[in-house]
Each structure stands twice: as structure tokens, then as C-alpha cells.
VODREN-510790 format. One record per residue (C-alpha): x, y, z. Coordinates in steps of 0.05 Angstrom, whole numbers, plus 5000, padded with zeros to 4 digits. Layout:
BEGIN
<pt <X, Y, Z>>,
...
This chain:
BEGIN
<pt <2711, 6614, 8756>>,
<pt <2746, 6681, 8760>>,
<pt <2804, 6695, 8806>>,
<pt <2805, 6756, 8850>>,
<pt <2862, 6777, 8894>>,
<pt <2849, 6803, 8964>>,
<pt <2905, 6844, 8994>>,
<pt <2907, 6860, 9068>>,
<pt <2958, 6912, 9087>>,
<pt <2966, 6929, 9161>>,
<pt <3002, 6990, 9188>>,
<pt <3035, 6946, 9241>>,
<pt <3031, 6875, 9268>>,
<pt <2975, 6894, 9317>>,
<pt <2932, 6933, 9267>>,
<pt <2859, 6916, 9281>>,
<pt <2834, 6955, 9220>>,
<pt <2881, 6940, 9162>>,
<pt <2870, 6966, 9091>>,
<pt <2835, 6912, 9050>>,
<pt <2831, 6917, 8974>>,
<pt <2810, 6869, 8920>>,
<pt <2836, 6865, 8849>>,
<pt <2814, 6827, 8788>>,
<pt <2882, 6833, 8755>>,
<pt <2948, 6809, 8785>>,
<pt <2987, 6866, 8753>>,
<pt <2940, 6919, 8782>>,
<pt <2949, 6887, 8851>>,
<pt <3024, 6886, 8844>>,
<pt <3026, 6959, 8821>>,
<pt <2983, 6980, 8880>>,
<pt <3026, 6943, 8930>>,
<pt <3090, 6973, 8902>>,
<pt <3061, 7043, 8904>>,
<pt <3036, 7034, 8976>>,
<pt <3102, 7005, 9000>>,
<pt <3142, 7060, 8967>>,
<pt <3097, 7113, 8997>>,
<pt <3103, 7085, 9067>>,
<pt <3178, 7075, 9062>>,
<pt <3187, 7145, 9034>>,
<pt <3146, 7174, 9091>>,
<pt <3190, 7140, 9143>>,
<pt <3253, 7164, 9108>>,
<pt <3229, 7236, 9103>>,
<pt <3205, 7239, 9175>>,
<pt <3265, 7204, 9207>>,
<pt <3308, 7249, 9251>>,
<pt <3368, 7208, 9227>>,
<pt <3400, 7198, 9160>>,
<pt <3378, 7131, 9129>>,
<pt <3425, 7094, 9084>>,
<pt <3406, 7045, 9029>>,
<pt <3413, 6983, 9074>>,
<pt <3366, 7014, 9126>>,
<pt <3317, 7034, 9071>>,
<pt <3316, 6962, 9046>>,
<pt <3303, 6938, 9117>>,
<pt <3245, 6986, 9124>>,
<pt <3217, 6961, 9057>>,
<pt <3224, 6889, 9080>>,
<pt <3186, 6905, 9145>>,
<pt <3131, 6938, 9104>>,
<pt <3124, 6879, 9057>>,
<pt <3118, 6832, 9117>>,
<pt <3053, 6869, 9135>>,
<pt <3020, 6849, 9069>>,
<pt <2977, 6786, 9061>>,
<pt <2953, 6765, 8992>>,
<pt <2897, 6715, 8983>>,
<pt <2867, 6687, 8919>>,
<pt <2792, 6688, 8923>>,
<pt <2748, 6650, 8873>>,
<pt <2683, 6683, 8854>>,
């Protein structure tokens, strides 16, 4: 039985249409998640009217990662 990873990534806690992706390889899933999180965090940093320090950036990243759900699906 093969393992597939299903990733659900919402844009906020009330997102009714989150991004859903499946991966056959754990490393591919991990790479995709890291790229998506980095992109979303960078977008917030670039569009913030305020200067964001490293601690605030880490907090934003933590909030983004809380929106991700990973499930192992057997096929």
C-alpha cells in the first residue's frame, strides 16, 4: 500500500475553499509547504505599512504554519 500525503492549506481559519494538494513523496510535500509559507510570509512583510522585525516575522510564519493540515492517505 502506497502512502500519499494530502496537504490542506487555508488562507485563514475561516477559509471555505483552502488549497488542497497531494504528494507521493514526503520531501516534495515538505518543499512545497516551505515555499508556500515563505511566499505568504514575504508577501505580508512586503505589504506591511510597518517595519517588521525578525520576531514578528517568526510570529507570522508560525501563524501561517498553523493553517496547514497534513494527512497520510493510503491508496
